[in-house]
C-alpha angles and dihedrals in degrees: 000000000000091000092051089046094053090045088054096042097083092057090051090044091058086050087052094048086053092050093050087049093054097037092051089046088236076127114041120209089252087056091050094050092052092049090049089054090050091051096041099045104029119015099036091040093053089049094051095044091050094049098046094041087056098048124076112241092242091057088060108038112073113165094199090054093049091048094047095045090048090048097050093042094045089052096057089041089055091048095052092044090052094049088049093054090047087057088049098244118162120253095261092050094044089049091053092051090046090052090054091051093051114030120073134192093265096145102049101027110012100050098052096035099044094042091056094041096045099027131244090301086075090060096085098051091044091053095047089047089049088049094053089050093050102040101034106032103029086054089048097055092051090050092049096046096046092036090050092052100041097034090231143055109256131195088243087062092050091048091048090053092049093048091048091053094045091050097045106107093206093056093042091048095049091044093049092047090050096050086047089054094041092056091050094238114161117231107239114238097244092046089048091049090048094052090045093053095044093041090049088072089060099081100046092036096050094047091047091052092048087058098043091048091052090059088070091051122107124214095221119140092026097175093054090045093049090052091050090046090050090053093047101043101036115012096044094053094044092052092045088050091053089051104047095037100045118358097046102007119205129177116292094252095052088044090054093052094047096048089048091051091049092051094061122114125264115297119250092226088070088067088049093057094042090053094047090052096037091234117145096312091162094060091044090050089052093048090052091051097043095042093048093050092046092046090068084078106025098052097053087048092056093041091052089048095049091047087070097056 
């Protein structure tokens, strides 16, 4: 456990550095926003394209992993939704809370950290998990929010979902890379070097951005944020563990990566959706802040546990 904690500590130290930069105003909110754009549209996209273009499709797609991760994630999503309805929240607010409980920071934190901790063999499962989050659950929250407000699912909502998927650079880069790999096209050395250099900025840049954006978060509604953080950091990885070890069993290495990915803190894009729709952004902000702080201890604990599988 101590060894794993020390190995993950540098990642959280960069997050802490970003937090200091944002909190001290050395990095303004505008600077953080522009750095986020650079990481999201350029560095992370280059990393994802390079990884997927150099991996055979068969090394990425795993039906059992998809089913297991969906089963575990849908489970915690349902638990959070049920608790929200017991508290008599409306559908849009319940959907936002459920998204906090189920969607982790796989793109900005999970991919760079787990790829370094588990090796390049972990890249395929991580990208598959990221794709499930982006395609299935990012679509689901849009459906629930718009359907909850309109009382029905409209063509405009479906068009909005489609446009969101097509414009998401992570989905585009993964898809483009898989197509490149699927057609058996070699990646030219200059192109690979370009992608490697640009993608190399994704890890420190993404971690720094996480910290800098946390400096803008508030800790309002702490009890709700604590509940959602508990769901994300504990309930989610436990349910995914049950799914990938017993319900839809996969090999031990893939299971370890999936469980570790499920243990990640609440994703920042949940706040972007909540703010865009004007649905409980403060409690999402608090959940991101609290879960990220607590994950300094919980993520190493889960990684230490799965390392023994």
